[in-house]
C-alpha positions, 0 to 999 in steps of 0.5 A: 500499500503506497502513501497515496492510498494511506491518506485516503484512509485517514481523515485529516484537516488542512488547518491547524486546530488550536487546543486552547479552550474557547469561551463560547457560552450560550444561554441554552447550554451546550445544545444552544452552542451546538445549534449556533455552530450548525447555523454557522456552518449552514450559512457558510455553505449557503452564502460561501462568505460570512462575517461573525465573531472570531471565536465562533468562526474559528470553531465553525471552520474546523467543522466545515473543513471536516464536512467537506473533506468527508464529502470529498473522500466518501461521496454522497453514497456513504451513509455516515457522510450523508448523516453528517451532512444532514446534521450540520446543514439545517437547510436540506437543499444545501446537501445537494449544493455540498455534493454537486457544487462544493465537492467538485470544486475542491476534489483536486485541491491541496489547500484548505477549503476555507479561509479566515481573515480578521475583520477590521475594527468598528470605531468608535464602539466596543471592540470585539474580534470579528472575522470573515470566514469564506470558502475558497473559490467563491464568486465574490471579489477578493478581500485582499488588495491586488498589488500586482497592477497598481503601479499604473494607477494615475495617483501612483504615477504622479507620486512617483514623478513628484518623488523623482522631481524632489530627489533631483532638486535635492541632488542639485542643491547638494551639488551646488553647495559642494561646488560653492564650498570647494571654490571657497575652501581650496587654497592656492598652493605656491610652488617654489622653483630652484 
């Protein structure tokens, strides 16, 4: 049995799961907390990008990764995978989306299936860690700025030219200053002839 076959037998997540305790409380107890996580995973599969509190996003990310990796590994004919999808996805039409849209998207992927970014802080106000949790390959525009083509924007061209002019002026001032100092400070050397 080679290494490729062994990895299909073992379930593995492609994200780091931190062993520290999360302080996620719910007035309805553990059942309410689990229901909130189920709603989060359902919303992630439905909308493919959601914004929520960081701790809940971090925990829900692990469950979403597990759900997608089991769906890819076993397919929709596996009874345990279907029960897992039925448990985590509260809207039953999303089970079809999981197997018909999301699984083909990630079949040959070697990266994690989700991405999580820290969201900017709302100011002014009470600070809560917020995060954006998204599935890779979603139809929305990227949250990260594209720095590859921004040198050709008009404001960057104008700033570059202004920077070059400023450097030219400074270099000319330094050259003039050095030239004036060199003419005033050079003493004439008298040579004696015998």
